[in-house]
VEXDREN-2710 file (C-alpha; in Angstrom, 1 decimal):
% VEXDREN-2710
k/r/px/py/pz
1/MET/98.7/135.6/114.0
2/SER/96.5/138.7/113.7
3/ALA/95.2/140.5/116.8
4/GLN/91.7/139.6/115.9
5/HIS/92.6/135.9/115.9
6/ALA/94.9/136.0/118.9
7/PHE/94.8/132.8/121.0
8/ASP/93.1/132.9/124.4
9/TYR/93.3/129.8/126.6
10/HIS/90.2/130.6/128.7
11/ALA/88.0/131.3/125.6
12/ALA/89.4/128.3/123.7
13/PHE/88.5/125.7/126.4
14/SER/85.7/127.5/128.3
15/ARG/83.0/125.1/126.9
16/THR/84.6/122.3/129.1
17/LEU/83.6/124.3/132.2
18/GLY/80.7/122.7/133.9
19/TRP/82.1/119.2/133.5
20/VAL/85.3/120.5/135.2
21/THR/85.6/123.5/137.5
22/THR/87.7/126.6/136.6
23/LEU/90.3/125.5/139.2
24/GLU/90.4/122.0/137.6
25/LEU/90.9/123.5/134.1
26/GLN/93.9/125.4/135.4
27/GLN/95.2/122.2/137.0
28/LEU/94.9/120.4/133.6
29/ARG/96.7/123.3/131.9
30/HIS/99.7/122.6/134.1
31/LYS/99.8/118.8/133.8
32/ARG/102.2/116.9/131.5
33/VAL/101.1/113.7/129.7
34/ALA/103.5/111.4/127.9
35/ILE/102.3/109.5/124.8
36/ALA/104.4/106.9/123.2
37/GLY/103.2/106.5/119.6
38/ALA/101.8/109.2/117.4
39/GLY/100.0/107.1/114.8
40/GLY/96.7/105.4/115.2
41/VAL/95.5/106.0/118.8
42/GLY/98.5/108.2/119.8
43/GLY/97.7/111.0/117.4
44/VAL/94.0/111.1/118.4
45/HIS/94.9/110.9/122.1
46/LEU/97.1/113.9/121.7
47/LEU/94.5/116.0/119.9
48/THR/91.7/115.0/122.3
49/LEU/93.8/115.8/125.4
50/ALA/95.0/119.1/123.8
51/ARG/91.3/120.0/123.3
52/LEU/90.7/119.0/127.0
53/GLY/93.1/121.8/127.9
54/ILE/96.1/119.8/129.0
55/GLY/99.1/122.1/128.5
56/ALA/102.2/119.9/128.2
57/PHE/103.1/116.7/126.4
58/ASN/106.0/114.4/125.7
59/ILE/105.4/112.5/122.4
60/ALA/107.5/109.9/120.8
61/ASP/107.4/108.1/117.4
62/LEU/110.1/107.1/114.9
63/ASP/107.8/106.4/112.0
64/THR/106.5/108.4/109.0
65/PHE/103.0/108.6/107.5
66/GLU/102.1/106.2/104.6
67/LEU/99.0/105.3/102.7
68/ALA/98.3/102.3/104.9
69/ASN/97.7/104.8/107.8
70/PHE/94.8/106.6/106.1
71/ASN/92.0/104.4/107.5
72/ARG/92.6/105.5/111.2
73/GLN/95.4/107.9/111.8
74/ALA/94.5/111.6/112.4
75/GLY/97.6/112.9/110.8
76/ALA/97.6/110.7/107.7
77/MET/96.7/112.8/104.7
78/MET/98.0/113.2/101.1
79/SER/99.8/116.4/102.3
80/THR/101.7/114.5/105.1
81/LEU/102.8/111.4/103.2
82/GLY/106.4/110.6/104.1
83/GLN/106.6/113.1/106.9
84/PRO/107.5/112.2/110.5
85/LYS/104.4/111.4/112.6
86/VAL/105.7/113.3/115.7
87/GLU/106.3/116.5/113.7
88/VAL/102.9/116.4/112.0
89/MET/101.0/115.7/115.2
90/ALA/103.0/118.4/117.1
91/THR/102.0/120.9/114.4
92/MET/98.3/119.8/114.6
93/ALA/98.3/120.0/118.4
94/ARG/99.9/123.5/118.4
95/ASP/97.2/124.6/115.9
96/ILE/94.8/123.8/118.7
97/ASN/96.8/125.3/121.5
98/PRO/99.8/127.5/120.4
99/GLU/100.9/127.7/124.1
100/LEU/101.6/123.9/124.4
101/ASP/104.8/122.8/126.0
102/LEU/105.8/119.9/123.6
103/ARG/108.8/117.7/124.0
104/VAL/109.3/115.6/120.8
105/PHE/111.2/112.3/120.7
106/PRO/111.6/111.6/116.9
107/GLY/113.7/108.5/117.5
108/GLY/111.0/106.7/119.4
109/ILE/111.4/105.0/122.8
110/ASN/114.3/102.9/123.8
111/ALA/116.2/101.8/127.0
112/GLY/118.5/104.9/126.6
113/ASN/115.8/107.6/126.6
114/VAL/112.9/106.1/128.6
115/GLU/113.8/108.0/131.8
116/ASP/114.1/111.3/129.9
117/PHE/110.8/110.6/128.1
118/LEU/109.0/110.1/131.5
119/HIS/110.7/113.1/133.2
120/ASP/108.3/115.3/135.1
121/VAL/105.3/113.4/133.7
122/ASP/102.0/113.2/135.5
123/LEU/100.4/110.4/133.4
124/TYR/101.6/108.0/130.7
125/ILE/99.3/106.8/127.9
126/ASP/100.4/103.8/125.9
127/ALA/99.9/104.2/122.2
128/LEU/102.6/102.0/120.8
129/ASP/102.1/99.6/118.0
130/PHE/100.4/96.4/119.1
131/PHE/103.5/94.4/118.4
132/ALA/106.0/96.8/120.0
133/PHE/106.4/94.5/123.1
134/GLU/110.0/95.4/123.9
135/ALA/109.4/99.2/124.1
136/ARG/106.1/98.7/125.8
137/THR/107.6/96.5/128.6
138/ALA/110.4/99.1/129.1
139/VAL/108.1/102.1/129.5
140/PHE/105.6/100.3/131.8
141/ALA/108.5/99.0/134.0
142/ALA/109.8/102.6/134.2
143/CYS/106.4/103.9/135.1
144/ALA/106.2/101.4/138.0
145/ARG/109.6/102.4/139.3
146/LEU/108.8/106.2/139.1
147/ASP/105.2/105.8/140.5
148/ILE/103.7/107.2/137.3
149/PRO/100.1/106.2/136.6
150/ALA/100.0/104.5/133.2
151/ILE/97.0/103.5/131.1
152/THR/96.6/101.5/127.9
153/VAL/93.5/101.8/125.8
154/ALA/93.7/99.4/122.9
155/PRO/91.6/99.7/119.7
156/LEU/90.2/96.2/119.2
157/GLY/87.6/95.5/116.5
158/MET/85.1/98.3/116.8
159/GLY/85.7/98.9/120.5
160/ALA/88.2/100.1/123.1
161/ALA/89.9/98.0/125.8
162/LEU/91.1/99.8/128.9
163/ILE/93.5/98.8/131.6
164/ASN/95.0/101.1/134.3
165/PHE/98.4/100.4/135.9
166/LEU/98.4/102.6/139.0
167/PRO/101.2/103.2/141.5
168/GLY/101.2/100.5/144.3
169/GLN/98.9/98.2/142.3
170/MET/99.5/95.2/140.0
171/THR/102.2/96.0/137.4
172/PHE/102.2/95.5/133.6
173/GLU/104.4/92.5/133.9
174/GLN/102.5/90.9/136.7
175/TYR/99.3/91.2/134.7
176/PHE/100.5/90.2/131.2
177/GLY/103.7/88.1/131.9
178/ILE/105.2/88.6/128.5
179/ALA/108.9/88.9/129.5
180/GLY/111.1/86.2/128.0
181/LYS/108.3/84.8/125.9
182/SER/108.2/84.1/122.1
183/ASP/106.6/86.7/119.8
184/ALA/103.6/84.4/119.2
185/ASP/103.2/83.9/123.0
186/LYS/103.5/87.6/123.7
187/THR/100.8/88.3/121.1
188/ALA/98.5/85.8/122.7
189/ARG/99.1/87.0/126.3
190/PHE/98.7/90.7/125.3
191/LEU/95.5/90.1/123.3
192/VAL/93.9/88.0/126.1
193/GLY/94.9/90.5/128.8
194/LEU/93.5/93.5/126.9
195/ALA/90.1/92.0/126.3
196/PRO/89.7/88.7/128.3
197/GLY/85.9/88.8/127.9
198/THR/85.3/90.2/124.4
199/PRO/84.4/87.7/121.6
200/LEU/86.1/89.7/118.8
201/ARG/86.3/86.6/116.6
202/HIS/82.5/86.7/116.3
203/TYR/82.7/89.6/113.8
204/LEU/86.3/89.4/112.5
205/ILE/84.9/88.4/109.1
206/GLU/88.3/87.7/107.5
207/PRO/90.5/86.1/110.1
208/HIS/93.5/85.8/107.7
209/ARG/93.8/89.5/107.8
210/SER/95.3/89.2/111.3
211/ASP/98.9/88.4/110.1
212/THR/100.8/87.9/113.2
213/PRO/104.0/86.6/111.5
214/HIS/104.3/89.9/109.6
215/ARG/103.0/92.0/112.5
216/ARG/99.9/93.3/110.7
217/GLY/96.4/93.4/111.8
218/PRO/93.0/94.9/110.8
219/SER/91.9/98.2/112.4
220/THR/89.0/100.6/112.2
221/PRO/88.7/104.4/112.6
222/MET/85.8/103.9/115.0
223/SER/87.9/102.0/117.5
224/VAL/90.6/104.7/117.5
225/GLN/88.1/107.4/118.2
226/LEU/86.5/105.4/121.0
227/CYS/89.9/104.9/122.5
228/ALA/90.6/108.6/122.6
229/GLY/87.3/109.2/124.4
230/VAL/88.1/106.5/127.0
231/ALA/91.7/107.7/127.5
232/GLY/90.5/111.3/127.9
233/SER/87.9/110.3/130.6
234/GLU/90.5/108.3/132.5
235/ALA/93.0/111.2/132.3
236/VAL/90.4/113.5/133.9
237/LYS/89.9/111.0/136.8
238/ILE/93.5/110.3/137.3
239/LEU/94.9/113.8/137.0
240/LEU/92.1/115.5/138.9
241/LYS/91.8/112.6/141.4
242/ARG/88.0/112.3/141.2
243/GLY/85.9/109.5/140.0
244/ARG/86.5/105.8/140.4
245/THR/89.4/104.3/138.4
246/TRP/89.7/100.5/138.2
247/PRO/93.3/99.3/138.3
248/ALA/94.6/96.0/136.9
249/PRO/93.7/93.1/137.2
250/HIS/90.4/94.9/136.2
251/SER/89.9/95.5/132.5
252/ILE/87.0/97.4/130.9
253/THR/86.0/96.9/127.2
254/TYR/83.3/98.7/125.3
255/ASP/82.4/97.2/121.9
256/ALA/80.2/99.4/119.8
257/PHE/79.5/96.7/117.2
258/LEU/78.3/94.2/119.8
259/ASN/76.7/96.9/121.9
260/ARG/78.5/95.4/124.9
261/HIS/80.2/96.9/128.0
262/ILE/82.4/94.2/129.7
263/HIS/84.1/94.6/133.0
264/CYS/86.5/91.7/133.8
265/TRP/88.4/91.0/137.0
266/ARG/91.2/88.5/136.8
267/PRO/92.8/88.1/140.2
268/GLY/96.4/86.9/140.0
269/GLY/96.8/88.4/136.6
270/ARG/99.0/86.2/134.4
271/TYR/98.6/83.3/136.9
272/ASN/94.9/83.2/136.8
273/PRO/93.8/79.7/135.6
274/TYR/91.2/81.0/133.2
275/THR/93.6/83.5/131.7
276/ARG/96.2/80.8/131.2
277/LEU/93.6/78.6/129.5
278/GLN/92.6/81.5/127.2
279/VAL/96.3/82.2/126.4
280/TRP/96.8/78.6/125.4
281/LEU/93.7/78.5/123.2
282/VAL/94.6/81.9/121.5
283/SER/98.2/80.7/121.0
284/ARG/96.9/77.6/119.2
285/TYR/94.6/79.7/117.1
286/ILE/97.4/82.1/116.1
287/GLN/99.7/79.2/115.1
288/HIS/96.8/77.7/113.0
289/GLN/96.2/81.0/111.2
290/ALA/99.9/81.5/110.6
291/ALA/100.1/78.0/109.0
292/ILE/97.3/78.7/106.4
293/ALA/98.4/79.8/103.0
294/LYS/95.7/82.2/102.1
295/LYS/94.9/82.7/98.4
296/SER/91.6/84.6/98.8
297/GLY/92.3/87.1/96.0
298/PRO/94.7/88.5/93.5
299/ALA/98.2/89.6/94.4
300/GLN/98.8/93.3/94.5
301/SER/99.4/94.7/91.0
302/ASP/103.1/94.8/90.1
303/ALA/103.9/98.4/89.2
304/SER/106.6/97.1/86.8
305/GLN/104.1/95.4/84.6
306/ASP/103.2/96.9/81.3
307/THR/99.6/98.0/80.6
308/MET/98.7/94.8/78.6
309/SER/99.9/92.6/81.4
310/ARG/98.0/94.5/84.0
311/ILE/94.8/94.2/81.9
312/LEU/95.3/90.4/81.5
313/ASP/96.2/89.9/85.1
314/LEU/92.8/91.3/86.2
315/ALA/90.8/89.9/83.3
316/ARG/91.9/86.3/84.0
317/TRP/89.4/86.2/86.9
318/ALA/86.6/85.5/84.5
319/PRO/84.3/82.5/85.4
320/SER/84.4/79.3/83.4
321/GLY/82.8/76.0/83.6
322/ASP/84.5/73.8/86.3
323/ASN/87.2/76.5/86.5
324/GLU/88.8/75.1/83.4
325/GLN/89.9/78.5/81.9
326/PRO/89.8/77.3/78.3
327/TRP/91.8/80.2/76.9
328/ARG/95.4/81.2/76.4
329/PHE/96.7/84.7/75.6
330/GLU/98.9/85.8/72.8
331/VAL/100.1/89.4/72.8
332/ARG/100.8/90.5/69.3
333/SER/101.5/94.2/69.9
334/GLU/101.2/96.8/72.6
335/THR/97.5/97.1/71.9
336/ARG/96.5/93.9/70.1
337/LEU/95.7/90.6/71.8
338/VAL/94.5/87.3/70.5
339/VAL/92.7/84.9/72.9
340/HIS/93.1/81.3/71.8
341/PHE/89.9/79.6/72.9
342/LEU/89.4/75.8/73.2
343/ASN/85.7/74.7/73.2
344/GLN/85.9/71.1/74.1
345/HIS/82.2/70.5/74.6
346/ALA/82.5/66.8/73.5
347/ASP/84.4/66.1/76.7
348/ASN/81.9/67.7/79.1
349/LEU/78.1/67.0/78.9
350/TYR/77.5/70.3/80.7
351/ASN/78.9/72.3/77.8
352/TYR/75.8/71.7/75.6
353/ALA/76.4/72.8/72.0
354/GLY/79.5/74.6/73.3
355/ARG/77.3/77.5/74.6
356/PRO/78.5/77.6/78.2
357/SER/82.1/77.9/77.2
358/LEU/81.4/80.6/74.7
359/ILE/79.4/82.5/77.5
360/SER/82.5/82.2/79.6
361/LEU/84.6/83.6/76.8
362/GLY/82.1/86.5/76.8
363/CYS/82.7/87.0/80.5
364/LEU/86.4/87.2/79.8
365/ALA/85.8/89.7/77.0
366/GLU/83.8/91.9/79.4
367/ASN/86.6/91.7/82.0
368/LEU/89.1/92.8/79.3
369/ARG/86.9/95.8/78.5
370/LEU/86.5/96.7/82.2
371/ALA/90.2/96.2/83.0
372/ALA/91.2/98.3/80.0
373/SER/89.1/101.2/81.3
374/ARG/91.4/101.5/84.2
375/HIS/94.2/102.6/81.9
376/GLY/92.1/104.9/79.7
377/TRP/91.8/102.3/76.9
378/SER/88.7/101.3/75.0
379/MET/88.3/97.9/73.4
380/ALA/86.8/96.2/70.3
381/TRP/86.6/92.5/69.6
382/GLN/86.0/90.0/66.8
383/TYR/85.5/86.3/67.1
384/GLN/86.7/83.8/64.4
385/PRO/85.6/80.2/64.8
386/GLN/88.5/77.8/64.5
387/PRO/87.7/74.2/65.5
388/PRO/87.8/72.9/68.2
389/GLY/87.4/76.5/69.4
390/GLY/88.2/79.9/68.0
391/LEU/90.2/83.1/68.1
392/LEU/89.0/86.2/69.9
393/GLN/90.9/89.1/68.4
394/VAL/91.0/92.1/70.8
395/ASP/92.1/95.6/69.8
396/PHE/92.7/98.3/72.4
397/ASP/92.8/102.0/71.8
398/ARG/93.9/104.9/73.9
399/ASP/90.7/106.9/74.5
400/ALA/90.9/110.3/76.3
401/ALA/87.2/110.1/77.0
402/GLN/87.4/106.6/78.6
403/ARG/86.8/106.6/82.3
404/THR/87.4/103.8/84.8
405/GLU/84.4/101.5/85.0
406/PRO/83.4/101.0/88.7
407/LEU/82.7/97.4/88.1
408/CYS/86.4/96.6/87.4
409/GLU/87.0/96.8/91.2
410/PHE/84.8/93.8/91.7
411/ILE/86.3/91.4/89.1
412/ALA/88.5/89.4/91.4
413/LEU/86.0/89.6/94.3
414/ARG/83.1/88.1/92.3
415/SER/82.7/84.3/92.9
416/VAL/80.1/81.5/93.0
417/ASP/78.5/81.2/96.5
418/ARG/76.8/77.8/96.7
419/ARG/75.7/78.3/100.3
420/PRO/72.2/79.3/101.5
421/TYR/71.7/83.0/101.6
422/ARG/69.6/85.3/103.8
423/ARG/65.9/85.2/102.8
424/VAL/65.6/88.9/102.5
425/ALA/63.7/90.3/99.5
426/LEU/65.7/92.2/96.9
427/GLU/65.5/95.9/97.2
428/THR/64.1/98.0/94.3
429/ARG/67.4/99.8/93.8
430/GLN/69.2/96.4/93.6
431/LYS/66.8/95.1/91.0
432/LEU/67.1/98.3/89.0
433/ALA/70.9/98.2/89.0
434/LEU/70.9/94.6/87.8
435/GLU/68.4/95.2/85.1
436/GLN/70.3/98.2/83.8
437/ALA/73.5/96.2/83.7
438/LEU/72.1/93.8/81.1
439/GLY/71.7/96.5/78.4
440/ASP/69.1/96.5/75.6
441/GLU/69.6/92.9/74.3
442/PHE/68.6/91.1/77.5
443/ARG/66.1/91.3/80.3
444/VAL/65.7/89.5/83.6
445/CYS/62.7/87.6/84.8
446/TRP/62.5/87.5/88.6
447/LEU/61.1/84.3/90.3
448/GLU/60.2/85.5/93.8
449/GLY/58.0/84.2/96.6
450/THR/57.7/80.9/98.3
451/ARG/55.9/79.1/95.4
452/ALA/58.4/80.3/92.8
453/ARG/61.4/79.4/94.9
454/TRP/60.1/76.0/95.6
455/GLN/59.3/75.4/91.9
456/CYS/62.8/76.4/90.9
457/SER/64.4/74.4/93.8
458/ARG/62.6/71.2/92.8
459/LEU/63.5/71.7/89.1
460/ASN/67.2/72.2/90.1
461/ALA/67.0/69.1/92.4
462/SER/65.6/67.1/89.4
463/ALA/68.6/68.2/87.3
464/SER/70.9/67.3/90.2
465/ARG/69.3/63.8/90.3
466/ILE/70.0/63.3/86.6
467/ARG/73.6/64.5/86.7
468/GLN/74.7/62.8/89.9
469/GLY/74.2/59.3/88.6
470/LEU/75.4/59.6/85.0
471/PRO/78.7/57.9/84.2
472/GLU/79.7/60.8/82.0
473/ALA/78.9/63.3/84.7
474/ILE/80.7/61.3/87.4
475/ARG/83.8/61.2/85.2
476/VAL/83.7/65.0/85.0
477/HIS/83.1/65.4/88.7
478/ARG/86.1/63.1/89.6
479/ARG/88.3/65.2/87.3
480/ILE/87.3/68.7/88.4
481/LEU/86.8/68.3/92.2
482/ASP/89.8/69.3/94.2
483/TRP/89.9/67.4/97.6
484/ASP/93.3/68.8/98.7
485/HIS/93.0/72.6/98.5
486/ASP/90.6/75.2/99.8
487/TYR/91.7/77.6/97.0
488/SER/92.1/75.7/93.7
489/THR/93.7/77.4/90.7
490/ASP/92.3/75.0/88.0
491/ARG/89.5/73.0/89.7
492/ILE/86.6/73.4/92.2
493/PRO/87.5/72.9/95.9
494/VAL/85.2/70.4/97.5
495/ARG/84.6/72.8/100.4
496/ALA/83.1/75.3/98.0
497/VAL/80.5/72.9/96.6
498/GLY/78.1/73.7/99.4
499/VAL/77.6/70.4/101.3
500/SER/78.3/69.6/104.9
501/ALA/81.4/67.9/106.2
502/PRO/79.8/64.5/106.7
503/THR/78.5/64.6/103.2
504/ARG/81.9/65.6/101.9
505/GLY/83.4/62.6/103.7
506/ILE/81.0/60.2/102.1
507/MET/81.4/61.9/98.7
508/GLN/85.2/61.4/98.9
509/TRP/84.9/57.7/99.6
510/VAL/82.3/57.2/96.8
511/MET/84.2/59.2/94.2
512/ARG/87.4/57.3/94.6
513/GLN/86.3/54.7/92.1
514/GLN/84.2/55.2/89.0
515/LYS/82.3/52.0/89.3
516/ARG/81.5/52.5/93.0
517/ALA/80.3/56.0/92.2
518/GLU/78.1/54.8/89.3
519/PHE/76.5/52.2/91.6
520/MET/76.1/54.4/94.7
521/LEU/74.8/57.4/92.8
522/GLY/73.1/55.9/89.8
523/GLN/71.7/52.6/91.0
524/LEU/71.3/52.7/94.8
525/PRO/67.9/54.2/95.7
526/GLY/68.3/57.5/97.5
527/GLY/72.0/57.7/96.7
528/THR/71.7/61.4/95.6
529/LEU/69.2/62.6/98.2
530/ALA/71.8/64.3/100.4
531/ALA/73.3/66.2/97.5
532/GLN/69.8/67.2/96.2
533/LEU/68.9/68.4/99.7
534/GLU/72.1/70.3/100.6
535/MET/73.0/71.6/97.1
536/GLU/69.6/72.5/95.6
537/LEU/66.5/72.3/97.9
538/LEU/67.7/74.0/101.0
539/PRO/69.8/76.7/99.3
540/GLY/67.1/77.1/96.7
541/MET/64.6/78.1/99.4
542/GLN/67.1/80.1/101.4
543/CYS/67.6/83.0/98.9
544/ALA/65.9/86.2/97.8
545/ALA/64.8/84.9/94.4
546/HIS/65.7/82.8/91.4
547/PHE/66.0/84.5/88.1
548/MET/66.1/83.9/84.3
549/LEU/68.2/86.0/81.9
550/VAL/66.2/86.3/78.7
551/ARG/67.1/87.4/75.2
552/ASN/64.7/90.1/73.9
553/ALA/64.8/88.7/70.4
554/PRO/65.9/85.4/68.9
555/ALA/69.5/85.1/67.7
556/GLU/71.0/82.9/65.0
557/PRO/71.3/79.5/66.6
558/ASP/74.9/78.9/65.4
559/ASP/76.2/82.4/66.0
560/PRO/79.0/82.2/68.5
561/SER/79.1/86.0/68.8
562/ALA/75.6/85.9/70.3
563/SER/76.8/83.6/73.1
564/ILE/79.8/85.9/73.7
565/ARG/77.5/88.9/74.0
566/THR/75.4/86.8/76.5
567/GLY/78.6/86.3/78.5
568/MET/79.4/90.0/78.5
569/ALA/76.0/90.9/79.7
570/LEU/76.0/88.1/82.3
571/GLN/79.4/89.3/83.7
572/ARG/78.1/92.9/84.0
573/PHE/75.0/91.4/85.9
574/TRP/77.1/89.3/88.2
575/LEU/79.6/92.1/89.0
576/THR/76.8/94.5/89.6
577/ALA/75.3/91.9/92.0
578/THR/78.6/91.8/93.9
579/LYS/78.7/95.6/93.9
580/VAL/75.3/95.9/95.5
581/GLY/76.0/93.3/98.1
582/LEU/74.4/90.2/96.6
583/ALA/75.7/86.7/96.0
584/LEU/74.8/84.5/93.0
585/HIS/74.7/80.8/92.2
586/PRO/74.2/79.6/88.5
587/SER/71.8/76.8/87.7
588/VAL/73.7/75.5/84.7
589/ALA/72.6/71.8/84.9
590/THR/68.9/72.7/84.7
591/LEU/69.3/74.7/81.5
592/CYS/71.7/72.0/80.2
593/PHE/69.3/69.0/80.5
594/ALA/66.3/71.1/79.4
595/TYR/68.3/71.7/76.2
596/TYR/68.9/68.0/75.7
597/GLY/65.2/67.3/76.4
598/HIS/64.1/70.0/73.9
599/HIS/66.3/68.7/71.2
600/GLN/65.9/65.0/71.9
601/ALA/69.7/64.8/72.0
602/SER/71.3/61.8/73.4
603/PHE/74.0/62.7/76.0
604/SER/74.6/59.5/78.0
605/ARG/74.9/55.8/77.7
606/ASP/72.3/55.6/80.5
607/ALA/69.1/54.8/78.7
608/SER/67.0/56.6/81.4
609/ALA/68.8/59.9/81.0
610/LEU/67.0/61.3/78.0
611/PRO/63.5/60.5/79.1
612/ARG/64.2/62.2/82.4
613/ALA/65.6/65.2/80.5
614/ARG/62.4/65.4/78.4
615/ARG/60.3/65.5/81.6
616/LEU/62.5/68.2/83.1
617/ALA/62.2/70.2/79.8
618/LEU/58.4/70.0/80.0
619/ARG/58.5/71.3/83.6
620/PHE/60.9/74.0/82.6
621/ASP/58.7/75.1/79.7
622/ARG/55.7/75.3/82.0
623/MET/57.6/77.5/84.4
624/CYS/58.7/79.8/81.6
625/LEU/55.2/80.1/80.1
626/GLU/53.8/80.9/83.6
627/ASN/56.1/83.9/83.7
628/ASN/55.5/85.0/80.0
629/VAL/58.9/83.8/78.9
630/ILE/59.7/81.9/75.7
631/PRO/61.8/78.9/76.8
632/GLU/64.1/79.1/73.8
633/LEU/65.1/82.7/74.7
634/VAL/66.4/81.8/78.2
635/VAL/70.2/82.1/78.3
636/PHE/70.9/81.7/82.0
637/LEU/69.4/80.6/85.2
638/GLY/70.4/81.2/88.8
639/ARG/69.5/82.1/92.4
640/ILE/70.5/85.4/94.1
641/GLY/70.3/86.9/97.6
642/THR/72.2/88.6/100.4
643/PRO/75.1/86.3/101.5
644/LEU/75.7/85.1/105.0
645/PRO/77.8/87.5/107.2
646/GLN/80.7/85.1/107.3
647/PRO/82.6/84.8/103.9
648/ALA/83.2/81.5/102.3
649/HIS/86.7/80.3/103.2
650/SER/87.0/78.2/100.0
651/ARG/86.7/79.2/96.3
652/SER/88.1/78.6/92.9
653/VAL/90.9/81.0/92.1
654/ARG/92.8/81.3/88.8
655/MET/96.0/80.1/87.3
656/PRO/98.9/82.5/87.3
657/LEU/99.1/84.8/84.3
658/ALA/102.3/83.2/83.1
659/ASP/100.6/79.8/82.8
660/LEU/97.9/81.4/80.6
661/MET/100.3/82.9/78.1
662/MET/101.1/81.2/74.8
663/GLU/104.6/79.9/74.5
664/ASN/105.6/82.7/72.1
665/SER/103.9/85.4/74.1
666/THR/104.9/86.3/77.7
667/PRO/103.8/89.1/79.8
668/ASN/106.2/92.0/79.8
669/PRO/107.9/92.4/83.2
670/GLY/108.5/96.1/82.5
END
């Protein structure tokens, strides 16, 4: 260290003076604080207290830094990966105060060294991992025996939860009562004791991320920083013996997200009746969450997979009608793929002229292009009709100029959201991004405002009325609805359809028998009113806008490549919507029955179906002309908007890649 940069304690921490006196700063300089845990809160505690001027620390941690620490831990950086946390944090603390007296315990805390760890300590700050119950119990018990004040400031959600255990007051075990309990019960008791009055579940948007069986939970950098501020303030009060400090059974929580400061007092600690009730409820909730097999997204990529398999594993998340995934993959070489496509439009009245399935194939093609960009590959494709479907030949090429497309990160996150959205107008930047995603071949016509949304909602409700009662549609619905799973690999989960629980119950009873469904939905007056209301009218009004994707120029009517290009543009549009925070719900049935009405094409044995489709087609044409759109050029309809804050807990997922491979073509395991 050069003379011009020599360390001077008084100069380094003089800006604290005023909030503390010169005498108090010197007192802090000669205090020793023990911190168990040097990761999330522990590392920030150490740095904060070092900047406060405290001159001696005992720090303990047996872990090393890894990528999963980057979101919150002060010492987690690319340069410190794999390095012991205590050594990294000790170096960082000495960089603040080279005169620090640091005792490092790289083996962590255990029954054999806890007394040595607390030797000559003025204050203990708990920064152990949430689930480190054995070590935590041992340290707090030793603090109680040695009359050492101990505090815990836990990062919960986007807040900090403080509890002080002071000499002569209620102890850790008297407050939490976790000795001899199961891991699940310890978790419930510790969580309830930390924040008995904080409704964290109100904004825990993905509860399944709290994985108690595997001892993992979500965290935020904001909560860690808040904890350090709270711990530093309590340290000042305890070490300098000024200011009021609330001991257990008091707990204090500040939640920045909820803008709430909560001070709880639970006399009796673990024996408090309300605390015991909360523990029972939280235990039940933890057990329920542990029992749910979550399939909310793709598994982590297997590093042993070859490039083609990784591309296919991501591309398979393309949307398809009724989640049928009408394709199988044949890998012919390292860079050549053939997609065998089955276009069974005769079996599904929604697949009019085979166009929706070809559009889905286009979505798959766009996914392949995007996924390939991750690996520096470009893509070219060619479609060859081969009844009853066709072959999509895909050739990849290593391209030094190819950069990863940002949209590929949203492929597996994109999904249909059939629920009502927030009625917040689309932002100009969102519209611009969506319009640019379509390219030169297509444009978007926005249908905004109350009148336009009502017009579209009524049109979609009319289409719903047609389809709900048709024998052919009922057969399709009975085949594709999944009543048993919230995440279905080859069908549509009923919970994702967008109707209420009572309506789902009635639907299940009605759909058990084809004849019963035909009578209840096709002949009984008002049989489809609930579905029209919950699936079309209410969601149709609760959105930012409806929209039409329009081709700029006519295409050859029997050109499958045109439909594939439509699907590629649609997928870019949909992924962009996901990227800018919007949800989307297609209105396929309206376009389907308008097509039948335009072409006078019979599609049901119900004699009333075609006349109703003709009337719907006339209304659709009128809406198009009012918006200066040629009806024949409309390729897709839907509604769009900002989704609800709580994510849908049900969706269609996809079949495993192995099930989508041709028998003579399997993904290379490496």
